[in-house]
Jmol script that loads the backbone (N, CA, C; Angstrom):
load data "model"
ATOM      1  N   MET A   1      43.619 -17.691  54.896  1.00  0.00           N
ATOM      2  CA  MET A   1      43.565 -19.139  54.812  1.00  0.00           C
ATOM      3  C   MET A   1      44.940 -19.700  54.481  1.00  0.00           C
ATOM      4  N   VAL A   2      45.578 -19.186  53.444  1.00  0.00           N
ATOM      5  CA  VAL A   2      46.885 -19.674  53.039  1.00  0.00           C
ATOM      6  C   VAL A   2      47.957 -19.162  53.997  1.00  0.00           C
ATOM      7  N   GLY A   3      47.705 -18.073  54.709  1.00  0.00           N
ATOM      8  CA  GLY A   3      48.706 -17.437  55.536  1.00  0.00           C
ATOM      9  C   GLY A   3      48.888 -18.030  56.924  1.00  0.00           C
ATOM     10  N   LEU A   4      48.318 -19.181  57.217  1.00  0.00           N
ATOM     11  CA  LEU A   4      48.448 -19.745  58.554  1.00  0.00           C
ATOM     12  C   LEU A   4      49.888 -20.118  58.888  1.00  0.00           C
ATOM     13  N   ILE A   5      50.591 -20.682  57.944  1.00  0.00           N
ATOM     14  CA  ILE A   5      51.994 -21.021  58.139  1.00  0.00           C
ATOM     15  C   ILE A   5      52.712 -20.751  56.822  1.00  0.00           C
ATOM     16  N   THR A   6      53.906 -20.221  56.920  1.00  0.00           N
ATOM     17  CA  THR A   6      54.619 -19.847  55.708  1.00  0.00           C
ATOM     18  C   THR A   6      55.418 -21.017  55.150  1.00  0.00           C
ATOM     19  N   SER A   7      55.731 -20.909  53.880  1.00  0.00           N
ATOM     20  CA  SER A   7      56.583 -21.917  53.243  1.00  0.00           C
ATOM     21  C   SER A   7      57.952 -21.921  53.900  1.00  0.00           C
ATOM     22  N   LYS A   8      58.420 -20.744  54.244  1.00  0.00           N
ATOM     23  CA  LYS A   8      59.732 -20.624  54.894  1.00  0.00           C
ATOM     24  C   LYS A   8      59.743 -21.377  56.225  1.00  0.00           C
ATOM     25  N   ALA A   9      58.659 -21.279  56.976  1.00  0.00           N
ATOM     26  CA  ALA A   9      58.575 -21.983  58.260  1.00  0.00           C
ATOM     27  C   ALA A   9      58.592 -23.497  58.051  1.00  0.00           C
ATOM     28  N   LEU A  10      57.867 -23.963  57.030  1.00  0.00           N
ATOM     29  CA  LEU A  10      57.859 -25.399  56.740  1.00  0.00           C
ATOM     30  C   LEU A  10      59.237 -25.875  56.281  1.00  0.00           C
ATOM     31  N   GLU A  11      59.893 -25.087  55.452  1.00  0.00           N
ATOM     32  CA  GLU A  11      61.237 -25.443  55.006  1.00  0.00           C
ATOM     33  C   GLU A  11      62.203 -25.494  56.185  1.00  0.00           C
ATOM     34  N   SER A  12      62.019 -24.588  57.127  1.00  0.00           N
ATOM     35  CA  SER A  12      62.840 -24.572  58.337  1.00  0.00           C
ATOM     36  C   SER A  12      62.592 -25.844  59.163  1.00  0.00           C
ATOM     37  N   LYS A  13      61.346 -26.248  59.244  1.00  0.00           N
ATOM     38  CA  LYS A  13      61.008 -27.480  59.980  1.00  0.00           C
ATOM     39  C   LYS A  13      61.623 -28.708  59.298  1.00  0.00           C
ATOM     40  N   ILE A  14      61.653 -28.714  57.981  1.00  0.00           N
ATOM     41  CA  ILE A  14      62.269 -29.827  57.249  1.00  0.00           C
ATOM     42  C   ILE A  14      63.759 -29.888  57.585  1.00  0.00           C
ATOM     43  N   THR A  15      64.398 -28.735  57.568  1.00  0.00           N
ATOM     44  CA  THR A  15      65.828 -28.676  57.899  1.00  0.00           C
ATOM     45  C   THR A  15      66.072 -29.153  59.325  1.00  0.00           C
ATOM     46  N   GLU A  16      65.227 -28.727  60.248  1.00  0.00           N
ATOM     47  CA  GLU A  16      65.347 -29.163  61.653  1.00  0.00           C
ATOM     48  C   GLU A  16      65.173 -30.678  61.762  1.00  0.00           C
ATOM     49  N   ALA A  17      64.179 -31.204  61.058  1.00  0.00           N
ATOM     50  CA  ALA A  17      63.912 -32.645  61.127  1.00  0.00           C
ATOM     51  C   ALA A  17      65.088 -33.437  60.553  1.00  0.00           C
ATOM     52  N   GLN A  18      65.677 -32.930  59.484  1.00  0.00           N
ATOM     53  CA  GLN A  18      66.823 -33.610  58.883  1.00  0.00           C
ATOM     54  C   GLN A  18      68.030 -33.633  59.823  1.00  0.00           C
ATOM     55  N   ALA A  19      68.183 -32.571  60.590  1.00  0.00           N
ATOM     56  CA  ALA A  19      69.330 -32.461  61.490  1.00  0.00           C
ATOM     57  C   ALA A  19      69.078 -33.084  62.861  1.00  0.00           C
ATOM     58  N   ALA A  20      67.845 -33.460  63.152  1.00  0.00           N
ATOM     59  CA  ALA A  20      67.499 -33.980  64.481  1.00  0.00           C
ATOM     60  C   ALA A  20      68.266 -35.273  64.777  1.00  0.00           C
ATOM     61  N   THR A  21      68.708 -35.368  66.009  1.00  0.00           N
ATOM     62  CA  THR A  21      69.428 -36.573  66.443  1.00  0.00           C
ATOM     63  C   THR A  21      68.622 -37.367  67.464  1.00  0.00           C
ATOM     64  N   ASP A  22      67.512 -36.814  67.912  1.00  0.00           N
ATOM     65  CA  ASP A  22      66.700 -37.468  68.942  1.00  0.00           C
ATOM     66  C   ASP A  22      65.554 -38.299  68.359  1.00  0.00           C
ATOM     67  N   ARG A  23      65.575 -38.524  67.044  1.00  0.00           N
ATOM     68  CA  ARG A  23      64.517 -39.320  66.400  1.00  0.00           C
ATOM     69  C   ARG A  23      65.148 -40.431  65.566  1.00  0.00           C
ATOM     70  N   THR A  24      64.361 -41.472  65.341  1.00  0.00           N
ATOM     71  CA  THR A  24      64.841 -42.547  64.471  1.00  0.00           C
ATOM     72  C   THR A  24      64.777 -42.060  63.022  1.00  0.00           C
ATOM     73  N   GLU A  25      65.490 -42.747  62.167  1.00  0.00           N
ATOM     74  CA  GLU A  25      65.485 -42.379  60.747  1.00  0.00           C
ATOM     75  C   GLU A  25      64.078 -42.512  60.166  1.00  0.00           C
ATOM     76  N   GLU A  26      63.368 -43.526  60.596  1.00  0.00           N
ATOM     77  CA  GLU A  26      61.998 -43.734  60.128  1.00  0.00           C
ATOM     78  C   GLU A  26      61.103 -42.571  60.541  1.00  0.00           C
ATOM     79  N   ALA A  27      61.226 -42.124  61.782  1.00  0.00           N
ATOM     80  CA  ALA A  27      60.423 -40.999  62.276  1.00  0.00           C
ATOM     81  C   ALA A  27      60.793 -39.718  61.537  1.00  0.00           C
ATOM     82  N   LYS A  28      62.076 -39.522  61.314  1.00  0.00           N
ATOM     83  CA  LYS A  28      62.512 -38.327  60.583  1.00  0.00           C
ATOM     84  C   LYS A  28      61.975 -38.339  59.152  1.00  0.00           C
ATOM     85  N   THR A  29      62.029 -39.493  58.511  1.00  0.00           N
ATOM     86  CA  THR A  29      61.535 -39.618  57.138  1.00  0.00           C
ATOM     87  C   THR A  29      60.040 -39.310  57.076  1.00  0.00           C
ATOM     88  N   GLN A  30      59.278 -39.855  58.014  1.00  0.00           N
ATOM     89  CA  GLN A  30      57.835 -39.595  58.037  1.00  0.00           C
ATOM     90  C   GLN A  30      57.548 -38.119  58.283  1.00  0.00           C
ATOM     91  N   LEU A  31      58.269 -37.532  59.218  1.00  0.00           N
ATOM     92  CA  LEU A  31      58.068 -36.125  59.543  1.00  0.00           C
ATOM     93  C   LEU A  31      58.404 -35.230  58.346  1.00  0.00           C
ATOM     94  N   ILE A  32      59.508 -35.531  57.690  1.00  0.00           N
ATOM     95  CA  ILE A  32      59.908 -34.747  56.517  1.00  0.00           C
ATOM     96  C   ILE A  32      58.873 -34.896  55.402  1.00  0.00           C
ATOM     97  N   GLU A  33      58.368 -36.108  55.199  1.00  0.00           N
ATOM     98  CA  GLU A  33      57.320 -36.325  54.190  1.00  0.00           C
ATOM     99  C   GLU A  33      56.075 -35.492  54.505  1.00  0.00           C
ATOM    100  N   LEU A  34      55.702 -35.456  55.774  1.00  0.00           N
ATOM    101  CA  LEU A  34      54.525 -34.671  56.169  1.00  0.00           C
ATOM    102  C   LEU A  34      54.751 -33.177  55.940  1.00  0.00           C
ATOM    103  N   TYR A  35      55.936 -32.692  56.280  1.00  0.00           N
ATOM    104  CA  TYR A  35      56.238 -31.276  56.048  1.00  0.00           C
ATOM    105  C   TYR A  35      56.228 -30.963  54.547  1.00  0.00           C
ATOM    106  N   ARG A  36      56.771 -31.858  53.736  1.00  0.00           N
ATOM    107  CA  ARG A  36      56.778 -31.638  52.284  1.00  0.00           C
ATOM    108  C   ARG A  36      55.360 -31.684  51.723  1.00  0.00           C
ATOM    109  N   LYS A  37      54.546 -32.577  52.265  1.00  0.00           N
ATOM    110  CA  LYS A  37      53.151 -32.645  51.832  1.00  0.00           C
ATOM    111  C   LYS A  37      52.430 -31.349  52.220  1.00  0.00           C
ATOM    112  N   ALA A  38      52.733 -30.824  53.400  1.00  0.00           N
ATOM    113  CA  ALA A  38      52.145 -29.555  53.836  1.00  0.00           C
ATOM    114  C   ALA A  38      52.570 -28.423  52.897  1.00  0.00           C
ATOM    115  N   LEU A  39      53.848 -28.431  52.486  1.00  0.00           N
ATOM    116  CA  LEU A  39      54.325 -27.430  51.524  1.00  0.00           C
ATOM    117  C   LEU A  39      53.544 -27.537  50.210  1.00  0.00           C
ATOM    118  N   SER A  40      53.383 -28.750  49.742  1.00  0.00           N
ATOM    119  CA  SER A  40      52.655 -28.986  48.498  1.00  0.00           C
ATOM    120  C   SER A  40      51.194 -28.536  48.627  1.00  0.00           C
ATOM    121  N   ASN A  41      50.568 -28.869  49.741  1.00  0.00           N
ATOM    122  CA  ASN A  41      49.169 -28.479  49.973  1.00  0.00           C
ATOM    123  C   ASN A  41      49.037 -26.964  50.064  1.00  0.00           C
ATOM    124  N   ARG A  42      50.016 -26.336  50.690  1.00  0.00           N
ATOM    125  CA  ARG A  42      50.003 -24.882  50.817  1.00  0.00           C
ATOM    126  C   ARG A  42      50.070 -24.239  49.434  1.00  0.00           C
ATOM    127  N   GLN A  43      50.936 -24.770  48.570  1.00  0.00           N
ATOM    128  CA  GLN A  43      51.050 -24.236  47.213  1.00  0.00           C
ATOM    129  C   GLN A  43      49.754 -24.471  46.426  1.00  0.00           C
ATOM    130  N   ALA A  44      49.168 -25.641  46.599  1.00  0.00           N
ATOM    131  CA  ALA A  44      47.906 -25.941  45.918  1.00  0.00           C
ATOM    132  C   ALA A  44      46.807 -24.979  46.371  1.00  0.00           C
ATOM    133  N   ALA A  45      46.768 -24.687  47.665  1.00  0.00           N
ATOM    134  CA  ALA A  45      45.770 -23.745  48.189  1.00  0.00           C
ATOM    135  C   ALA A  45      46.005 -22.347  47.619  1.00  0.00           C
ATOM    136  N   LYS A  46      47.259 -21.961  47.534  1.00  0.00           N
ATOM    137  CA  LYS A  46      47.600 -20.650  46.981  1.00  0.00           C
ATOM    138  C   LYS A  46      47.177 -20.573  45.506  1.00  0.00           C
ATOM    139  N   ASP A  47      47.463 -21.628  44.752  1.00  0.00           N
ATOM    140  CA  ASP A  47      47.079 -21.680  43.343  1.00  0.00           C
ATOM    141  C   ASP A  47      45.557 -21.641  43.178  1.00  0.00           C
ATOM    142  N   SER A  48      44.859 -22.372  44.037  1.00  0.00           N
ATOM    143  CA  SER A  48      43.391 -22.390  43.982  1.00  0.00           C
ATOM    144  C   SER A  48      42.802 -21.021  44.301  1.00  0.00           C
ATOM    145  N   ALA A  49      43.393 -20.337  45.271  1.00  0.00           N
ATOM    146  CA  ALA A  49      42.916 -18.999  45.626  1.00  0.00           C
ATOM    147  C   ALA A  49      43.116 -18.037  44.459  1.00  0.00           C
ATOM    148  N   ALA A  50      44.246 -18.150  43.772  1.00  0.00           N
ATOM    149  CA  ALA A  50      44.501 -17.287  42.616  1.00  0.00           C
ATOM    150  C   ALA A  50      43.516 -17.596  41.490  1.00  0.00           C
ATOM    151  N   ALA A  51      43.253 -18.874  41.253  1.00  0.00           N
ATOM    152  CA  ALA A  51      42.297 -19.266  40.214  1.00  0.00           C
ATOM    153  C   ALA A  51      40.894 -18.763  40.565  1.00  0.00           C
ATOM    154  N   ALA A  52      40.522 -18.843  41.820  1.00  0.00           N
ATOM    155  CA  ALA A  52      39.204 -18.358  42.250  1.00  0.00           C
ATOM    156  C   ALA A  52      39.103 -16.847  42.050  1.00  0.00           C
ATOM    157  N   ALA A  53      40.170 -16.125  42.328  1.00  0.00           N
ATOM    158  CA  ALA A  53      40.170 -14.668  42.135  1.00  0.00           C
ATOM    159  C   ALA A  53      40.017 -14.331  40.651  1.00  0.00           C
ATOM    160  N   ARG A  54      40.721 -15.076  39.785  1.00  0.00           N
ATOM    161  CA  ARG A  54      40.575 -14.851  38.340  1.00  0.00           C
ATOM    162  C   ARG A  54      39.146 -15.144  37.896  1.00  0.00           C
ATOM    163  N   PHE A  55      38.566 -16.211  38.413  1.00  0.00           N
ATOM    164  CA  PHE A  55      37.191 -16.565  38.071  1.00  0.00           C
ATOM    165  C   PHE A  55      36.221 -15.464  38.503  1.00  0.00           C
ATOM    166  N   ARG A  56      36.415 -14.938  39.718  1.00  0.00           N
ATOM    167  CA  ARG A  56      35.542 -13.862  40.206  1.00  0.00           C
ATOM    168  C   ARG A  56      35.635 -12.635  39.297  1.00  0.00           C
ATOM    169  N   ARG A  57      36.871 -12.268  38.914  1.00  0.00           N
ATOM    170  CA  ARG A  57      37.042 -11.105  38.027  1.00  0.00           C
ATOM    171  C   ARG A  57      36.353 -11.347  36.683  1.00  0.00           C
ATOM    172  N   THR A  58      36.494 -12.551  36.151  1.00  0.00           N
ATOM    173  CA  THR A  58      35.854 -12.887  34.879  1.00  0.00           C
ATOM    174  C   THR A  58      34.338 -12.814  35.021  1.00  0.00           C
ATOM    175  N   ALA A  59      33.827 -13.336  36.112  1.00  0.00           N
ATOM    176  CA  ALA A  59      32.377 -13.317  36.343  1.00  0.00           C
ATOM    177  C   ALA A  59      31.862 -11.880  36.497  1.00  0.00           C
ATOM    178  N   GLU A  60      32.658 -11.018  37.110  1.00  0.00           N
ATOM    179  CA  GLU A  60      32.244  -9.623  37.278  1.00  0.00           C
ATOM    180  C   GLU A  60      32.214  -8.890  35.938  1.00  0.00           C
ATOM    181  N   LEU A  61      33.162  -9.233  35.058  1.00  0.00           N
ATOM    182  CA  LEU A  61      33.243  -8.546  33.770  1.00  0.00           C
ATOM    183  C   LEU A  61      32.329  -9.144  32.704  1.00  0.00           C
ATOM    184  N   ALA A  62      31.832 -10.335  32.929  1.00  0.00           N
ATOM    185  CA  ALA A  62      31.035 -11.039  31.924  1.00  0.00           C
ATOM    186  C   ALA A  62      29.814 -10.243  31.445  1.00  0.00           C
ATOM    187  N   PRO A  63      29.017  -9.654  32.335  1.00  0.00           N
ATOM    188  CA  PRO A  63      27.836  -8.933  31.841  1.00  0.00           C
ATOM    189  C   PRO A  63      28.192  -7.795  30.874  1.00  0.00           C
ATOM    190  N   VAL A  64      29.272  -7.088  31.162  1.00  0.00           N
ATOM    191  CA  VAL A  64      29.687  -5.993  30.286  1.00  0.00           C
ATOM    192  C   VAL A  64      30.137  -6.537  28.937  1.00  0.00           C
ATOM    193  N   GLU A  65      30.899  -7.623  28.955  1.00  0.00           N
ATOM    194  CA  GLU A  65      31.364  -8.232  27.707  1.00  0.00           C
ATOM    195  C   GLU A  65      30.199  -8.781  26.885  1.00  0.00           C
ATOM    196  N   ILE A  66      29.233  -9.397  27.557  1.00  0.00           N
ATOM    197  CA  ILE A  66      28.052  -9.919  26.867  1.00  0.00           C
ATOM    198  C   ILE A  66      27.297  -8.781  26.190  1.00  0.00           C
ATOM    199  N   GLN A  67      27.134  -7.688  26.904  1.00  0.00           N
ATOM    200  CA  GLN A  67      26.424  -6.539  26.349  1.00  0.00           C
ATOM    201  C   GLN A  67      27.164  -5.986  25.128  1.00  0.00           C
ATOM    202  N   ALA A  68      28.488  -5.915  25.201  1.00  0.00           N
ATOM    203  CA  ALA A  68      29.270  -5.399  24.069  1.00  0.00           C
ATOM    204  C   ALA A  68      29.156  -6.327  22.862  1.00  0.00           C
ATOM    205  N   ILE A  69      29.203  -7.624  23.106  1.00  0.00           N
ATOM    206  CA  ILE A  69      29.077  -8.592  22.009  1.00  0.00           C
ATOM    207  C   ILE A  69      27.693  -8.517  21.382  1.00  0.00           C
ATOM    208  N   ARG A  70      26.671  -8.442  22.220  1.00  0.00           N
ATOM    209  CA  ARG A  70      25.300  -8.342  21.690  1.00  0.00           C
ATOM    210  C   ARG A  70      25.126  -7.071  20.861  1.00  0.00           C
ATOM    211  N   ALA A  71      25.706  -5.970  21.337  1.00  0.00           N
ATOM    212  CA  ALA A  71      25.601  -4.707  20.599  1.00  0.00           C
ATOM    213  C   ALA A  71      26.307  -4.821  19.253  1.00  0.00           C
ATOM    214  N   ALA A  72      27.468  -5.492  19.243  1.00  0.00           N
ATOM    215  CA  ALA A  72      28.210  -5.654  17.988  1.00  0.00           C
ATOM    216  C   ALA A  72      27.478  -6.567  17.018  1.00  0.00           C
ATOM    217  N   LEU A  73      26.729  -7.516  17.542  1.00  0.00           N
ATOM    218  CA  LEU A  73      26.017  -8.470  16.687  1.00  0.00           C
ATOM    219  C   LEU A  73      24.609  -8.027  16.315  1.00  0.00           C
ATOM    220  N   SER A  74      24.130  -6.955  16.909  1.00  0.00           N
ATOM    221  CA  SER A  74      22.762  -6.519  16.617  1.00  0.00           C
ATOM    222  C   SER A  74      22.670  -6.081  15.158  1.00  0.00           C
ATOM    223  N   PRO A  75      21.502  -6.275  14.550  1.00  0.00           N
ATOM    224  CA  PRO A  75      21.331  -5.910  13.136  1.00  0.00           C
ATOM    225  C   PRO A  75      21.660  -4.444  12.860  1.00  0.00           C
ATOM    226  N   ASP A  76      21.403  -3.570  13.813  1.00  0.00           N
ATOM    227  CA  ASP A  76      21.687  -2.143  13.622  1.00  0.00           C
ATOM    228  C   ASP A  76      23.185  -1.877  13.514  1.00  0.00           C
ATOM    229  N   ALA A  77      23.988  -2.673  14.186  1.00  0.00           N
ATOM    230  CA  ALA A  77      25.434  -2.443  14.227  1.00  0.00           C
ATOM    231  C   ALA A  77      26.142  -3.011  13.009  1.00  0.00           C
ATOM    232  N   GLN A  78      25.500  -3.910  12.308  1.00  0.00           N
ATOM    233  CA  GLN A  78      26.144  -4.545  11.158  1.00  0.00           C
ATOM    234  C   GLN A  78      25.989  -3.680   9.921  1.00  0.00           C
ATOM    235  N   ALA A  79      27.079  -3.468   9.236  1.00  0.00           N
ATOM    236  CA  ALA A  79      27.055  -2.676   8.006  1.00  0.00           C
ATOM    237  C   ALA A  79      26.520  -3.521   6.862  1.00  0.00           C
ATOM    238  N   GLU A  80      25.921  -2.868   5.929  1.00  0.00           N
ATOM    239  CA  GLU A  80      25.456  -3.538   4.730  1.00  0.00           C
ATOM    240  C   GLU A  80      26.673  -3.990   3.931  1.00  0.00           C
ATOM    241  N   PRO A  81      26.641  -5.158   3.331  1.00  0.00           N
ATOM    242  CA  PRO A  81      27.808  -5.663   2.606  1.00  0.00           C
ATOM    243  C   PRO A  81      28.269  -4.745   1.470  1.00  0.00           C
ATOM    244  N   LEU A  82      27.334  -4.043   0.854  1.00  0.00           N
ATOM    245  CA  LEU A  82      27.709  -3.188  -0.271  1.00  0.00           C
ATOM    246  C   LEU A  82      28.088  -1.774   0.152  1.00  0.00           C
ATOM    247  N   ASP A  83      27.874  -1.426   1.431  1.00  0.00           N
ATOM    248  CA  ASP A  83      28.281  -0.109   1.913  1.00  0.00           C
ATOM    249  C   ASP A  83      29.795   0.007   1.808  1.00  0.00           C
ATOM    250  N   GLY A  84      30.245   1.120   1.297  1.00  0.00           N
ATOM    251  CA  GLY A  84      31.675   1.346   1.188  1.00  0.00           C
ATOM    252  C   GLY A  84      32.295   0.737  -0.051  1.00  0.00           C
ATOM    253  N   LEU A  85      31.541  -0.028  -0.788  1.00  0.00           N
ATOM    254  CA  LEU A  85      32.040  -0.619  -2.031  1.00  0.00           C
ATOM    255  C   LEU A  85      31.818   0.396  -3.147  1.00  0.00           C
ATOM    256  N   ASP A  86      32.872   0.766  -3.786  1.00  0.00           N
ATOM    257  CA  ASP A  86      32.803   1.807  -4.813  1.00  0.00           C
ATOM    258  C   ASP A  86      32.421   1.189  -6.152  1.00  0.00           C
ATOM    259  N   ALA A  87      31.218   0.592  -6.195  1.00  0.00           N
ATOM    260  CA  ALA A  87      30.744  -0.045  -7.422  1.00  0.00           C
ATOM    261  C   ALA A  87      29.222  -0.088  -7.405  1.00  0.00           C
ATOM    262  N   ALA A  88      28.689  -0.182  -8.566  1.00  0.00           N
ATOM    263  CA  ALA A  88      27.236  -0.284  -8.710  1.00  0.00           C
ATOM    264  C   ALA A  88      26.856  -1.752  -8.873  1.00  0.00           C
ATOM    265  N   ALA A  89      25.585  -2.030  -8.793  1.00  0.00           N
ATOM    266  CA  ALA A  89      25.112  -3.409  -8.921  1.00  0.00           C
ATOM    267  C   ALA A  89      25.402  -3.990 -10.301  1.00  0.00           C
ATOM    268  N   ASP A  90      25.526  -3.146 -11.293  1.00  0.00           N
ATOM    269  CA  ASP A  90      25.771  -3.644 -12.653  1.00  0.00           C
ATOM    270  C   ASP A  90      27.248  -3.560 -13.069  1.00  0.00           C
ATOM    271  N   THR A  91      28.147  -3.349 -12.115  1.00  0.00           N
ATOM    272  CA  THR A  91      29.583  -3.288 -12.413  1.00  0.00           C
ATOM    273  C   THR A  91      30.054  -4.672 -12.854  1.00  0.00           C
ATOM    274  N   PRO A  92      30.789  -4.765 -13.950  1.00  0.00           N
ATOM    275  CA  PRO A  92      31.274  -6.064 -14.449  1.00  0.00           C
ATOM    276  C   PRO A  92      32.223  -6.734 -13.430  1.00  0.00           C
ATOM    277  N   LEU A  93      32.228  -8.048 -13.435  1.00  0.00           N
ATOM    278  CA  LEU A  93      33.021  -8.833 -12.498  1.00  0.00           C
ATOM    279  C   LEU A  93      34.509  -8.493 -12.532  1.00  0.00           C
ATOM    280  N   PRO A  94      35.147  -8.378 -13.690  1.00  0.00           N
ATOM    281  CA  PRO A  94      36.576  -8.038 -13.689  1.00  0.00           C
ATOM    282  C   PRO A  94      36.871  -6.714 -12.972  1.00  0.00           C
ATOM    283  N   GLU A  95      35.961  -5.759 -13.092  1.00  0.00           N
ATOM    284  CA  GLU A  95      36.141  -4.486 -12.400  1.00  0.00           C
ATOM    285  C   GLU A  95      36.003  -4.650 -10.886  1.00  0.00           C
ATOM    286  N   LEU A  96      35.042  -5.481 -10.469  1.00  0.00           N
ATOM    287  CA  LEU A  96      34.869  -5.770  -9.039  1.00  0.00           C
ATOM    288  C   LEU A  96      36.097  -6.447  -8.457  1.00  0.00           C
ATOM    289  N   GLU A  97      36.672  -7.376  -9.223  1.00  0.00           N
ATOM    290  CA  GLU A  97      37.869  -8.084  -8.759  1.00  0.00           C
ATOM    291  C   GLU A  97      39.019  -7.116  -8.548  1.00  0.00           C
ATOM    292  N   GLN A  98      39.090  -6.065  -9.375  1.00  0.00           N
ATOM    293  CA  GLN A  98      40.152  -5.072  -9.259  1.00  0.00           C
ATOM    294  C   GLN A  98      40.000  -4.253  -7.959  1.00  0.00           C
ATOM    295  N   LEU A  99      38.774  -4.112  -7.502  1.00  0.00           N
ATOM    296  CA  LEU A  99      38.529  -3.346  -6.272  1.00  0.00           C
ATOM    297  C   LEU A  99      39.069  -4.040  -5.028  1.00  0.00           C
ATOM    298  N   PHE A 100      39.191  -5.361  -5.087  1.00  0.00           N
ATOM    299  CA  PHE A 100      39.667  -6.104  -3.940  1.00  0.00           C
ATOM    300  C   PHE A 100      41.156  -6.208  -4.022  1.00  0.00           C
TER     301      PHE A 100
END
end "model"
wireframe off; spacefill off
backbone 0.3
color backbone group
């Protein structure tokens, strides 16, 4: 889709139009504007195609990411808050503060 005409070809046409002697200045200006608009549209199409490709990749990876997030958030995956804490339930507060 984007490969129908190259930017280089459009730039070459702009240069040709600028150097043309068989056209009025008004015609040359209009032609150059159209070629520049075509260059701009070509770049926009290229950018849109890249954005669409990124979106497709994200959409393809989404189910795997969702599954990983759900697994991480499942109650089985979450550690108990007191696990790994080297203190008992009756440990005094100043001692607990020292652990952190």
